[in-house]
C-alpha positions in Angstrom: -81.8 -116.3 9.5 -80.9 -113.2 11.5 -77.5 -113.2 9.8 -79.1 -113.3 6.4 -81.3 -110.3 7.2 -78.3 -108.4 8.6 -76.5 -109.2 5.4 -79.4 -107.8 3.3 -79.4 -104.7 5.4 -75.6 -104.2 5.0 -76.0 -104.8 1.3 -78.7 -102.2 1.0 -76.7 -99.7 2.9 -73.6 -100.4 0.8 -75.7 -100.1 -2.4 -77.2 -96.8 -1.2 -73.7 -95.3 -0.4 -72.5 -96.5 -3.8 -75.4 -94.8 -5.5 -74.5 -91.5 -3.8 -70.8 -91.9 -4.5 -71.6 -92.6 -8.2 -73.8 -89.5 -8.4 -71.0 -87.4 -6.9 -68.5 -88.8 -9.4 -71.0 -88.1 -12.2 -71.2 -84.4 -11.0 -67.4 -84.1 -10.8 -67.0 -85.7 -14.2 -69.6 -83.4 -15.6 -67.9 -80.3 -14.2 -64.5 -81.4 -15.6 -65.4 -82.7 -19.1 -69.1 -82.0 -19.7 -69.7 -85.0 -22.0 -72.1 -84.1 -24.7 -75.3 -86.0 -25.3 -76.7 -87.3 -28.6 -77.7 -84.7 -31.2 -81.3 -83.5 -31.2 -83.8 -85.7 -33.0 -85.6 -84.4 -36.1 -88.7 -82.2 -35.7 -90.7 -84.9 -37.4 -89.8 -87.5 -34.8 -90.7 -85.0 -32.0 -94.1 -84.4 -33.6 -94.8 -88.1 -34.0 -94.0 -88.8 -30.3 -96.0 -85.7 -29.3 -99.0 -87.3 -31.1 -98.6 -90.4 -29.0 -98.6 -88.4 -25.8 -101.6 -86.3 -26.9 -103.7 -89.4 -27.7 -102.9 -90.9 -24.4 -103.8 -87.7 -22.5 -107.2 -87.7 -24.2 -108.2 -91.2 -23.4 -106.6 -93.5 -25.9 -106.2 -97.0 -24.4 -102.8 -98.7 -24.2 -103.8 -100.9 -27.1 -105.2 -98.2 -29.4 -104.0 -98.7 -33.0 -103.6 -95.0 -33.8 -101.4 -94.6 -30.8 -99.1 -97.5 -31.8 -99.0 -96.2 -35.4 -97.7 -92.8 -34.2 -95.2 -94.5 -31.9 -93.9 -96.7 -34.8 -93.4 -93.5 -36.8 -91.4 -91.9 -34.1 -89.3 -95.0 -33.7 -88.6 -95.1 -37.5 -87.6 -91.5 -37.6 -85.3 -91.7 -34.6 -84.1 -95.4 -34.2 -81.6 -94.5 -31.5 -83.9 -92.3 -29.4 -84.7 -93.7 -25.9 -87.9 -91.7 -25.3 -90.2 -93.7 -27.8 -88.9 -97.0 -26.4 -89.6 -95.9 -22.9 -93.1 -94.8 -23.8 -93.7 -98.2 -25.5 -92.8 -99.9 -22.3 -95.2 -97.7 -20.3 -98.0 -98.6 -22.7 -97.3 -102.3 -22.3 -97.3 -101.9 -18.5 -100.6 -100.0 -18.6 -102.1 -102.9 -20.5 -100.8 -105.4 -17.9 -98.2 -106.6 -20.4 -95.1 -105.3 -18.6 -93.6 -108.8 -18.5 -93.4 -108.7 -22.3 -91.6 -105.4 -22.1 -89.2 -106.7 -19.5 -88.5 -109.9 -21.4 -87.8 -107.8 -24.6 -85.4 -105.5 -22.7 -83.5 -108.4 -21.3 -83.1 -109.9 -24.8 -81.9 -106.5 -26.0 -79.2 -106.3 -23.4 -78.1 -109.9 -24.2 -77.8 -109.0 -27.9 -76.3 -105.5 -27.3 -74.5 -105.5 -24.0 -72.7 -102.3 -24.8 -75.9 -100.4 -25.7 -76.4 -97.7 -22.9 -80.0 -97.1 -23.9 -80.9 -100.8 -23.7 -79.3 -100.9 -20.2 -81.3 -97.9 -19.0 -84.6 -99.3 -20.4 -84.0 -102.6 -18.6 -83.0 -101.0 -15.4 -86.2 -98.9 -15.1 -88.3 -102.1 -15.5 -86.4 -104.1 -13.0 -87.4 -101.7 -10.1 -85.2 -101.6 -7.1 -82.8 -104.1 -8.8 -82.3 -101.8 -11.8 -79.8 -99.4 -10.2 -76.9 -101.4 -11.4 -78.1 -101.1 -15.0 -78.3 -97.3 -14.7 -74.7 -97.3 -13.5 -73.6 -99.5 -16.4 -75.5 -97.3 -18.9 -73.7 -94.2 -17.6 -70.3 -95.9 -17.9 -71.1 -96.8 -21.4 -72.4 -93.4 -22.3 -72.0 -90.6 -19.7 -74.0 -88.3 -22.0 -77.2 -90.4 -22.2 -79.8 -88.1 -20.7 -82.2 -90.8 -19.6 -79.5 -92.8 -17.8 -78.6 -89.6 -15.9 -82.3 -89.2 -15.1 -82.3 -92.8 -13.8 -79.3 -92.0 -11.6 -81.1 -88.9 -10.2 -84.1 -91.1 -9.4 -81.9 -93.6 -7.5 -80.2 -90.8 -5.6 -83.5 -89.3 -4.6 -84.7 -92.7 -3.5 -81.7 -93.0 -1.3 -82.9 -89.8 0.5 -80.8 -87.1 -1.2 -83.3 -85.1 -3.2 -81.1 -82.0 -3.5 -78.2 -84.1 -4.9 -80.7 -85.7 -7.3 -81.7 -82.2 -8.5 -78.0 -81.5 -9.3 -77.7 -84.7 -11.2 -80.9 -84.1 -13.1 -79.5 -80.8 -14.3 -77.1 -82.8 -16.5 -80.1 -84.6 -18.0 -81.7 -81.3 -18.8 -78.6 -80.1 -20.7 -78.5 -83.3 -22.8 -82.2 -83.6 -23.7 -82.8 -84.4 -27.4 -86.1 -82.6 -27.9 -88.1 -79.9 -26.2 -90.4 -82.3 -24.4 -87.5 -84.3 -23.0 -86.1 -81.0 -21.7 -89.4 -80.1 -20.1 -89.7 -83.6 -18.5 -86.3 -83.4 -17.0 -87.0 -79.9 -15.7 -90.2 -81.2 -14.1 -88.3 -84.0 -12.4 -85.6 -81.6 -11.2 -88.3 -79.3 -9.8 -89.8 -82.1 -7.9 -86.5 -83.1 -6.3 -86.0 -79.4 -5.3 -89.5 -79.4 -3.7 -88.8 -82.5 -1.8 -85.5 -81.0 -0.7 -87.5 -78.0 0.6 -86.3 -75.5 -2.0 -89.7 -74.5 -3.4 -88.7 -71.1 -4.7 -86.0 -72.6 -6.9 -88.2 -75.5 -8.0 -91.1 -73.3 -9.1 -88.9 -70.8 -10.8 -87.4 -73.7 -12.8 -90.8 -74.7 -14.1 -91.9 -71.2 -14.9 -88.8 -70.6 -16.9 -89.4 -73.9 -18.7 -92.9 -72.7 -19.7 -91.2 -69.9 -21.7 -89.5 -72.4 -24.0 -90.5 -71.3 -27.5 -89.7 -74.7 -29.0 -92.3 -76.5 -26.8 -95.4 -77.5 -28.9 -98.8 -76.4 -27.7 -99.9 -79.8 -26.4 -96.7 -80.2 -24.3 -97.0 -76.6 -23.1 -100.5 -77.4 -21.8 -99.2 -80.5 -20.1 -96.3 -78.7 -18.4 -98.6 -75.8 -17.4 -101.0 -78.4 -15.8 -98.2 -80.1 -13.9 -96.9 -76.7 -12.7 -100.4 -75.5 -11.6 -100.9 -78.7 -9.5 -97.5 -78.2 -7.8 -98.3 -74.5 -7.2 -101.7 -75.3 -5.7 -100.0 -77.7 -3.3 -97.5 -75.1 -1.9 -97.9 -73.8 1.7 -97.5 -70.2 0.7 -100.8 -68.6 -0.3 -99.1 -66.5 -2.9 -98.0 -69.6 -4.7 -101.4 -71.1 -4.4 -103.0 -67.9 -6.0 -100.5 -68.2 -8.9 -101.5 -71.9 -9.4 -105.2 -71.0 -9.1 -104.9 -68.3 -11.8 -102.9 -70.7 -14.0 -105.6 -73.3 -13.5 -108.4 -70.9 -14.5 -106.4 -70.1 -17.7 -105.9 -73.8 -18.5 -109.6 -74.5 -17.9 -110.6 -71.7 -20.3 -108.0 -72.2 -23.0 -106.4 -75.6 -22.9 -107.5 -78.9 -24.4 -107.2 -80.9 -21.2 -107.8 -84.6 -21.0 -110.5 -85.9 -18.6 -107.9 -87.1 -16.1 -106.2 -83.8 -16.1 -109.5 -81.9 -15.9 -110.7 -84.0 -12.9 -107.4 -83.6 -11.0 -107.0 -79.9 -11.6 -110.6 -79.0 -10.6 -110.2 -81.2 -7.5 -107.0 -79.4 -6.5 -108.5 -76.0 -7.1 -111.8 -76.7 -5.4 -110.3 -78.5 -2.3 -107.5 -75.9 -1.8 -107.6 -72.8 0.4 -109.1 -70.7 -2.5 -111.8 -73.2 -3.3 -114.6 -71.1 -1.7 -113.4 -67.6 -2.5 -112.6 -68.6 -6.2 -115.6 -70.8 -6.7 -117.5 -68.4 -9.1 -114.4 -67.9 -11.2 -113.8 -71.6 -11.3 -117.4 -72.3 -12.3 -117.1 -69.9 -15.3 -113.8 -71.3 -16.3 -115.2 -74.9 -16.4 -118.1 -73.7 -18.4 -115.9 -72.0 -21.0 -115.8 -75.4 -22.9 -118.4 -78.1 -23.2 -118.1 -81.8 -22.4 -120.1 -84.3 -20.3 -117.4 -84.2 -17.6 -117.3 -80.4 -17.5 -121.1 -80.3 -17.1 -120.8 -82.7 -14.1 -118.0 -80.7 -12.6 -120.2 -77.5 -12.9 -123.0 -79.3 -11.2 -120.8 -80.2 -8.3 -119.8 -76.6 -7.9 -123.4 -75.4 -8.1 -124.4 -77.9 -5.5 -121.5 -76.7 -3.3 -123.3 -73.3 -3.1 -126.7 -75.0 -2.8 -127.9 -74.1 -6.3 -130.1 -77.2 -6.4 -132.1 -76.5 -9.5 -129.2 -75.7 -11.8 -127.2 -78.6 -10.3 -129.9 -81.1 -10.8 -130.4 -79.9 -14.4 -126.8 -80.3 -15.3 -126.5 -83.7 -13.6 -129.4 -84.9 -15.8 -127.3 -84.1 -18.9 -124.0 -85.6 -17.6 -124.8 -89.1 -16.5 -121.9 -90.5 -18.5 -118.3 -89.4 -18.8 -117.5 -88.9 -15.1 -115.0 -90.9 -13.1 -113.5 -91.1 -9.6 -115.0 -88.7 -7.1 -117.3 -87.2 -9.8 -118.9 -90.5 -10.7 -121.7 -90.2 -8.2 -123.0 -87.7 -5.7 -121.5 -87.6 -2.3 -123.8 -87.9 0.7 -123.6 -84.2 1.3 -124.3 -83.4 -2.3 -127.4 -85.5 -2.1 -128.5 -83.5 0.9 -128.0 -80.3 -1.1 -130.2 -81.8 -3.9 -132.9 -82.3 -1.3 -132.6 -86.1 -1.3 -132.0 -86.2 2.4 -133.7 -89.5 3.3 -132.3 -91.5 0.3 -128.8 -90.2 1.1 -129.0 -91.7 4.6 -130.6 -94.9 3.5 -128.1 -95.4 0.7 -125.2 -94.8 3.1 -126.6 -97.4 5.6 -127.1 -99.9 2.8 -123.4 -99.6 1.9 -122.2 -100.4 5.4 -120.3 -103.7 5.8 -121.8 -106.5 7.9 -119.3 -105.7 10.7 -121.1 -102.4 11.3 -124.6 -103.9 11.4 -126.7 -105.6 14.0 -128.5 -108.9 13.6 -131.4 -107.3 11.8 -129.3 -105.4 9.3 -129.4 -102.0 11.0 -126.4 -99.9 12.1 -125.2 -101.3 15.4 -124.3 -97.8 16.7 -127.5 -96.7 18.4 -127.3 -93.0 17.3 -126.8 -94.1 13.6 -129.7 -96.6 13.9 -131.8 -93.7 15.2 -130.7 -91.6 12.3 -131.7 -94.3 9.8 -135.1 -94.7 11.4 -135.7 -90.9 11.4 -134.7 -90.7 7.8 -136.9 -93.6 6.8 -139.9 -92.1 8.6 -139.2 -88.7 6.9 -138.9 -90.2 3.5 -142.1 -92.3 3.8 -144.2 -89.5 5.3 -146.6 -87.3 3.3 -145.9 -83.6 2.8 -148.4 -82.8 5.5 -146.8 -85.0 8.1 -143.1 -84.1 7.4 -143.0 -80.9 9.4 -143.8 -82.9 12.5 -140.9 -85.3 11.8 -138.3 -82.6 11.0 -137.2 -82.1 14.5 -136.4 -85.8 15.0 -134.3 -86.0 11.8 -132.5 -82.8 12.6 -131.7 -83.9 16.1 -130.6 -87.3 14.8 -128.2 -85.7 12.3 -126.6 -83.6 15.1 -126.4 -86.6 17.5 -124.5 -88.6 14.8 -122.1 -85.7 14.2 -123.3 -85.1 10.6 -123.0 -81.4 11.0 -122.7 -80.4 7.3 -125.7 -82.5 6.4 -127.7 -80.9 9.3 -126.9 -77.5 7.8 -128.2 -78.5 4.4 -131.3 -80.1 6.0 -132.0 -76.8 7.8 -132.1 -75.1 4.5 -134.9 -77.4 3.4 -136.8 -76.7 6.6 -136.7 -73.0 6.3 -139.9 -72.5 4.2 -142.1 -74.5 6.7 -140.3 -73.7 10.0 -138.0 -70.8 9.9 -137.3 -70.7 13.7 -136.6 -74.4 13.9 -134.4 -74.3 10.8 -132.4 -71.4 12.2 -131.9 -73.2 15.5 -130.8 -76.4 13.7 -128.5 -74.4 11.5 -126.8 -72.6 14.5 -126.2 -75.9 16.3 -124.8 -77.5 13.1 -122.5 -74.5 12.5 -121.2 -74.9 16.1 -120.3 -78.5 15.3 -118.5 -77.4 12.0 -116.6 -74.6 13.8 -115.5 -77.1 16.5 -114.2 -79.6 13.9 -112.3 -76.8 12.2 -110.8 -75.7 15.5 -109.8 -79.3 16.3 -108.1 -79.6 12.9 -105.9 -76.6 13.5 -105.1 -77.6 17.1 -104.3 -81.2 16.4 -102.1 -80.6 13.3 -100.8 -77.1 13.8 -102.3 -76.1 10.5 -105.6 -75.8 8.6 -105.8 -78.6 6.0 -107.8 -78.4 2.8 -110.3 -81.1 1.8 -109.1 -84.5 0.7 -109.3 -85.2 -3.0 -110.1 -88.8 -3.9 -108.3 -88.4 -7.2 -105.1 -87.1 -5.8 -102.2 -89.6 -6.3 -100.8 -91.2 -3.2 -97.2 -90.1 -4.1 -96.0 -86.9 -2.4 -94.6 -84.5 -5.0 -93.7 -81.7 -2.6 -93.6 -81.0 1.2 -96.7 -78.9 0.8 -98.9 -78.3 3.8 -96.1 -79.5 6.1 -97.0 -83.2 6.1 -94.6 -83.8 9.0 -95.8 -80.9 11.2 -97.0 -81.9 14.7 -99.2 -80.2 17.2 -97.2 -77.9 19.4 -96.4 -78.8 23.0 -96.8 -81.8 25.2 -99.9 -84.0 25.3 -101.1 -82.1 28.4 -100.7 -78.7 26.7 -102.6 -79.9 23.6 -105.5 -81.2 25.7 -105.8 -78.0 27.7 -105.6 -76.0 24.5 -108.7 -77.7 23.1 -110.8 -76.6 26.1 -111.9 -73.3 24.6 -113.2 -74.8 21.4 -115.2 -77.4 23.2 -116.6 -74.9 25.7 -117.8 -72.7 22.8 -119.4 -75.5 21.0 -121.2 -76.6 24.2 -123.1 -73.3 24.2 -125.1 -74.6 21.2 -124.7 -78.4 21.4 -125.0 -78.8 25.1 -122.4 -79.5 27.8 -120.1 -77.7 30.1 -119.5 -74.1 29.0 -116.8 -73.1 31.5 -113.5 -73.4 29.7 -111.5 -74.0 32.9 -113.7 -76.9 33.9 -113.5 -78.4 30.4 -109.7 -78.0 30.5 -109.6 -79.8 33.8 -111.7 -82.7 32.4 -109.5 -83.0 29.3 -106.3 -83.0 31.3 -107.6 -85.8 33.4 -108.1 -88.1 30.5 -106.4 -91.4 31.3 -103.2 -92.4 29.5 -102.2 -95.7 28.1 -98.5 -96.3 28.7 -96.4 -98.7 26.7 -93.1 -98.3 28.4 -90.7 -96.3 26.2 -92.6 -97.3 23.0 -95.7 -95.1 23.2 -98.0 -93.0 25.3 -101.6 -92.6 24.1 -104.4 -90.5 25.5 -107.2 -93.0 26.1 -109.4 -92.9 23.1 -112.4 -94.7 24.7 -115.2 -94.8 24.2 -115.4 -97.3 27.1 -113.0 -98.8 29.7 -111.9 -102.4 29.0 -111.2 -105.2 31.4 -107.5 -104.4 31.1 -108.3 -100.8 32.0 -110.0 -102.0 35.2 -107.1 -104.2 36.1 -104.8 -101.3 35.6 -106.9 -99.0 37.8 -108.0 -96.6 35.0 -111.7 -97.2 35.4 -114.6 -99.7 35.6 -114.9 -102.0 32.6 -117.8 -101.0 30.4 -118.0 -97.4 31.8 -117.6 -94.5 29.4 -114.2 -92.8 29.3 -114.4 -89.1 30.1 -112.2 -86.3 29.1 -111.2 -86.2 25.4 -112.8 -89.6 24.7 -116.1 -88.4 26.1 -116.1 -85.2 24.1 -115.4 -87.1 20.9 -118.1 -89.7 21.6 -120.6 -86.8 22.0 -120.0 -85.7 18.4 -119.7 -89.1 16.9 -115.9 -89.1 16.6 -113.0 -91.2 17.6 -109.7 -89.5 18.3 -106.2 -90.9 18.7 -103.7 -88.5 20.3 -100.3 -89.7 21.5 -96.6 -89.9 21.1 -94.7 -92.9 19.6 -91.1 -93.9 19.7 -89.5 -92.5 16.5 -92.8 -90.8 15.5 -91.5 -87.2 15.5 -93.5 -85.8 18.4 -97.2 -85.8 19.3 -99.6 -87.0 16.5 -103.3 -87.1 16.2 -106.0 -88.7 14.0 -109.8 -87.8 14.2 -112.2 -90.2 12.5 -116.0 -90.4 12.1 -117.5 -93.4 13.9 -119.7 -95.9 12.2 -119.7 -98.6 14.8 -118.0 -99.5 18.1 -117.9 -103.0 19.6 -115.9 -105.2 22.0 -114.4 -108.3 20.3 -112.2 -111.2 21.2 -110.8 -114.2 19.4 -107.7 -116.0 18.4 -105.5 -116.4 15.4 -103.1 -119.3 15.0 -103.8 -120.2 18.6 -102.9 -116.8 19.9 -105.6 -114.8 21.7 -106.6 -111.2 21.1 -109.2 -108.8 22.5 -110.1 -105.2 22.4 -112.3 -102.4 21.3 -113.0 -102.3 17.5 -114.0 -98.9 16.1 -115.4 -98.9 12.5 -115.0 -95.5 11.0 -116.2 -93.9 7.8 -113.8 -91.1 6.8 -111.3 -88.9 8.5 -111.7 -85.3 9.7 -108.1 -84.8 10.8 -105.5 -87.1 9.2 -102.5 -88.2 11.1 -98.9 -87.3 10.2 -98.4 -90.3 7.9 -101.6 -89.7 6.1 -100.7 -86.0 5.6 -97.4 -87.3 4.1 -99.3 -89.3 1.4 -100.0 -92.7 3.1 -103.5 -94.2 2.7 -104.2 -95.8 6.0 -107.0 -98.3 6.2 -106.6 -99.2 9.8 -104.3 -99.3 12.8 -104.0 -101.0 16.2 -102.8 -98.0 18.2 -104.9 -98.4 21.3 -106.5 -101.3 23.3 -108.0 -102.5 20.1 -108.0 -101.3 16.5 -109.8 -99.0 14.1 -110.7 -99.4 10.4 -111.5 -96.6 8.0 -114.1 -97.9 5.6 -113.6 -94.9 3.3 -110.1 -96.2 2.5 -111.2 -99.8 2.3 -113.8 -98.6 -0.3 -110.9 -97.4 -2.5 -109.6 -101.0 -2.4 -113.0 -102.2 -3.6 -112.8 -99.6 -6.4 -109.4 -100.9 -7.5 -110.9 -104.4 -7.9 -114.0 -103.0 -9.6 -111.9 -101.1 -12.2 -110.2 -104.3 -13.2 -113.6 -106.0 -13.3 -115.0 -103.4 -15.6 -112.0 -103.4 -17.9 -111.8 -107.1 -18.4 -115.3 -108.2 -17.6 -116.7 -107.1 -20.9 -117.0 -109.6 -23.7 -114.2 -108.1 -25.7 -111.9 -108.1 -22.7 -112.3 -111.8 -21.9 -109.9 -113.1 -24.5 -107.3 -110.6 -23.4 -107.9 -111.7 -19.8 -107.2 -115.3 -20.8 -103.9 -114.3 -22.3 -102.9 -112.2 -19.4 -103.5 -115.0 -16.9 -101.7 -117.6 -19.0 -98.4 -115.7 -18.2 -95.7 -118.0 -16.7 -93.0 -115.5 -15.8 -89.6 -114.6 -17.2 -87.3 -117.3 -18.6 -84.4 -118.0 -16.3 -80.9 -117.3 -17.8 -78.6 -118.7 -15.1 -77.0 -122.1 -15.4 -79.3 -125.0 -14.3 -78.5 -126.3 -10.8 -76.5 -123.2 -9.9 -77.2 -121.0 -6.9 -77.6 -118.0 -9.2 -80.5 -119.8 -10.9 -82.3 -120.3 -7.6 -81.8 -116.6 -6.8 -83.1 -115.6 -10.2 -86.2 -117.9 -9.8 -86.9 -116.4 -6.4 -86.3 -112.8 -7.3 -88.9 -110.4 -5.9 -88.3 -107.5 -8.2 -89.8 -106.2 -11.5 -93.3 -107.4 -10.4 -95.1 -105.8 -13.4 -98.5 -105.6 -11.8 -98.6 -109.2 -10.5 -101.1 -107.9 -7.9 -103.5 -107.1 -10.7 -103.1 -110.6 -12.2 -103.8 -112.1 -8.8 -107.0 -110.0 -8.4 -108.1 -110.9 -11.9 -107.5 -114.6 -11.3 -109.6 -114.5 -8.1 -112.5 -112.7 -9.8 -112.4 -115.0 -12.9 -112.5 -118.1 -10.7 -115.4 -116.8 -8.6 -117.3 -115.6 -11.7 -117.3 -119.1 -13.2 -118.1 -117.7 -16.6 -120.4 -114.9 -15.5 -119.4 -111.3 -15.3 -116.5 -110.3 -13.1 -117.3 -108.6 -9.8 -115.1 -107.1 -7.0 -115.1 -108.6 -3.5 -117.5 -106.9 -1.2 -116.7 -104.2 1.3 -117.4 -106.7 4.0 -114.7 -109.1 2.7 -112.0 -106.6 2.2 -112.7 -105.0 5.5 -112.3 -108.4 7.0 -108.8 -108.6 5.5 -107.8 -105.3 7.1 -109.4 -106.4 10.4 -107.4 -109.6 10.6 -104.2 -107.8 10.0 -105.0 -105.5 12.9 -106.0 -108.4 15.1 -102.5 -109.9 14.3 -101.1 -106.8 15.9 -103.3 -107.4 19.0 -102.0 -111.0 19.2 -98.5 -109.5 19.3 -99.6 -107.1 22.0 -100.6 -110.1 24.1 -97.2 -111.7 23.5 -95.0 -108.7 24.2 -96.8 -106.6 26.7 -96.2 -105.7 29.5 -92.6 -105.2 28.5 -91.2 -106.1 31.9 -92.5 -109.7 31.8 -91.6 -110.4 28.2 -88.0 -109.2 27.8 -86.8 -112.4 26.3 -89.5 -112.4 23.5 -88.9 -108.7 22.8 -85.1 -109.3 22.5 -85.8 -112.1 20.0 -88.0 -109.8 18.0 -85.4 -107.1 17.9 -82.6 -109.5 16.9 -84.8 -110.8 14.0 -86.1 -107.5 12.8 -83.5 -104.8 13.8 -82.8 -102.4 16.6 -84.2 -99.2 15.2 -87.8 -98.0 15.7 -88.5 -98.3 12.0 -87.0 -101.8 11.8 -89.2 -102.8 14.8 -92.3 -101.4 13.1 -91.4 -103.2 9.8 -91.1 -106.5 11.6 -94.5 -106.1 13.4 -96.2 -105.2 10.1 -94.7 -108.3 8.4 -96.0 -110.5 11.3 -99.5 -109.0 11.2 -99.8 -109.5 7.4 -98.6 -113.1 7.9 -101.5 -113.6 10.3 -103.9 -112.3 7.6 -102.4 -114.6 5.0 -102.9 -117.5 7.2 -106.3 -116.7 8.6 -108.6 -115.0 6.1 -111.0 -117.0 4.0 -109.1 -116.4 0.8 -105.5 -115.5 1.4 -105.0 -114.4 -2.2 -106.7 -111.1 -1.2 -103.9 -110.1 1.3 -101.4 -111.6 -1.1 -102.5 -109.0 -3.7 -102.0 -106.3 -1.1 -98.5 -107.6 -0.4 -97.6 -107.6 -4.1 -99.0 -104.1 -4.6 -97.2 -102.6 -1.6 -93.9 -104.3 -2.6 -94.1 -103.0 -6.1 -95.1 -99.5 -4.9 -91.8 -98.9 -3.3 -90.1 -99.1 0.1 -89.6 -95.4 0.7 -92.4 -93.6 2.4 -93.8 -92.4 5.7 -94.8 -95.9 6.8 -92.7 -99.2 6.9 -95.4 -101.3 5.1 -93.7 -101.3 1.7 -90.4 -102.5 3.2 -92.1 -105.1 5.4 -94.1 -106.5 2.5 -91.1 -106.7 0.2 -89.3 -108.7 2.8 -92.3 -110.9 3.3 -92.6 -111.5 -0.4 -89.0 -112.5 -0.6 -89.5 -115.0 2.3 -92.7 -116.3 0.6 -90.9 -116.9 -2.7 -88.0 -118.7 -1.0 -90.3 -121.0 1.0 -92.4 -121.6 -2.1 -89.3 -122.6 -4.2 -87.9 -124.8 -1.4 -91.2 -126.7 -1.2 -91.4 -127.0 -5.0 -87.9 -128.5 -5.0 -88.8 -131.1 -2.4 -92.2 -132.1 -4.0 -92.4 -131.0 -7.6 -95.7 -132.9 -8.2 -97.5 -131.0 -5.5 -96.5 -127.7 -7.2 -97.0 -128.7 -10.8 -98.9 -125.4 -11.5 -95.5 -123.7 -11.3 -92.9 -123.6 -14.1 -89.4 -124.0 -12.5 -87.7 -122.6 -15.6 -89.4 -119.2 -15.0 -89.6 -116.5 -12.3 -92.0 -117.5 -9.5 -93.2 -114.1 -8.5 -94.9 -113.7 -11.9 -96.7 -117.1 -11.4 -98.3 -116.4 -8.1 -101.7 -115.9 -9.8 -101.7 -119.6 -10.6 -101.8 -120.5 -6.9 -105.0 -121.5 -5.3 -106.0 -120.2 -1.8 -104.9 -123.2 0.1 -101.5 -123.2 -1.6 -101.0 -119.6 -0.5 -102.1 -120.5 3.0 -99.6 -123.5 3.1 -96.7 -121.2 2.4 -97.9 -118.5 4.8 -98.3 -121.1 7.6 -94.8 -122.3 7.2 -93.5 -118.8 7.5 -95.7 -118.1 10.5 -94.4 -121.1 12.3 -90.8 -120.0 11.7 -91.7 -116.5 12.9 -93.2 -117.9 16.1 -96.8 -116.8 15.3 -98.4 -120.3 15.7 -99.2 -121.3 19.3 -99.5 -125.1 19.0 
């Protein structure tokens, strides 16, 4: 087993080196002979394909007839042009029909093995396994621009973005129409940005915008992409350029709704969002649409223009999506709907954050809900007497922004009380801003829910760390806390606060990690270790955070790149214990609802739903809600009557036909391949929802159920903590873990993530939910700030191998599977217990089952 994994690692390293060597050879060949690409396509073909892109930008669905008609025209006018074929594949993938596209590309390569374009198109659909097709395409036609682009992508994925930018330059030179040239320029600029050459990357894009041959629609698209990259740059000068470009686009360009939402979000959330708000508001209003009216309403509410905001919202109920679909809690406060905002928030909490009577289990939040309910039910005459209770409850919960808005509503009836509430709320806001700067070394902009999880540039220094040692960081926070205490209560002498912070207990995990105790209370393990009495509140940093309704993780981890910190808003805290697969776990569980200061990985693009980084684990419900939204989007799309027939066709898919000789080892490898997944995660989710609906409308799993999946994963980590800690008494187990997973810090993390997800697959009520997560992460790529993608791809490969071996031993028990087709595309045909059976077999092999 270990030998097999070492073999896969060696194969990956060899493949990566081969990719880079091939890229260097391509560059040298280009310098020596400069092979020419195919001649430009006709203007008519360019216009036809531009029509397809324009329709797509403006909301045409992947099955829209007009879109496919325009695409057919482009294909007919330029039969040898790769770009229309590539776009056709993208449309099929968007419609969850990527398997059809992949099967067609495989057939094309069989029929035309010397067709470089066919090789490229197959390679991009095969995912990580497609690199070999790119190489073959370039051997067949060194001048094929799209194959060169594919090679640049592979080189960048191997960690050489600057080399990828040099390779991409050859694609730019061989583009067959103006849009292709712009696309390759954009890709090259992104590689330069990732390689920390922002000046060169942005100049490249600005030069591309001067191309006189670029049609207006494509010029608007490229300007939009350029503006988003400019807005993400660390230099304020670049951000100002992007903001000005964004204003011009909003006023003059025919942006699609997706572009409009993303651009306004980037402008509003960035460092110029407040200072440029008026200009942004006018630019949005320069054109009319339901979405623009809703965006204007958001901006108006951001400056507390409640009357205008309410009027615009009344006229823009439809047409919004993502973050603009509904009012945030803070926006509701600005509208004056304070009590409903609190009660709606409480109603959305999962069962894990509630007590036996359905109230928030956190006492301060329960008090806030009670105060809001009393305020909402009171008459106008009685409300002034209840205002103090609600204001104090908001401050105690750490809802400082909401408290400021509530103070605004109090001013007409109690100016002095409103001013006092406002001052205390502002003190809390200033404290959070100071913590953000101190814990990250920078001031971050607000988080956009519509922003893609992929990092396009090293903007805002995602890998920056707080300066100094943990002690220096803690002492450096003292001034901010002391100043806030002047309004919020507490010690105001900075020296005494510094002494308290520096005395915060540490959690030591040998050479692996050191963590400042996050609290909020000492555990039984803490008492045994002499840190404090079990159940007593932890002082220092943990106490300061608990006082403002926050939970902070500050520490250093092996291979983590220095001190790192995360600051989250607390929704519930509880002590829990249990077991999974016979292994015990226990610890403090902190349910959070949003992040004030994201950690280094989150600043690098990762969406982190939870972590077991202390004597317990935390879950961020705001991230879990995004998972609910992903299920809900599928339910809306296929839950309508016209989508049900399409749903039946999608779920009838049986995978790709195997091409290897029957009985050969190659056929087994082909059947078990874990590449080219083509949205199998979505098919699994749709299968689960259709089964549960039993003919009724599709609906997403609840927040409670998806939060449970994340929780069990984290509890799997706690089971491993019991197995492997303390290090001195478990050296044999740790050595076995390292031999199985690898000796580097990232390899160790990867193995631990694989094990935790196996626990979830074995233990949750419906293991198809974590299976969908495994598939989505495996398809999303293995390169990123966290090892989850790598771990889940390995887990998926193990799952498929075990599944196929069991099918071979007992075909009748696995009759739902077609052995003549790829298994990974048939996982949506498995029931929950079938998934659990495979997961349990893997867990036993991994040593996770204590029997």
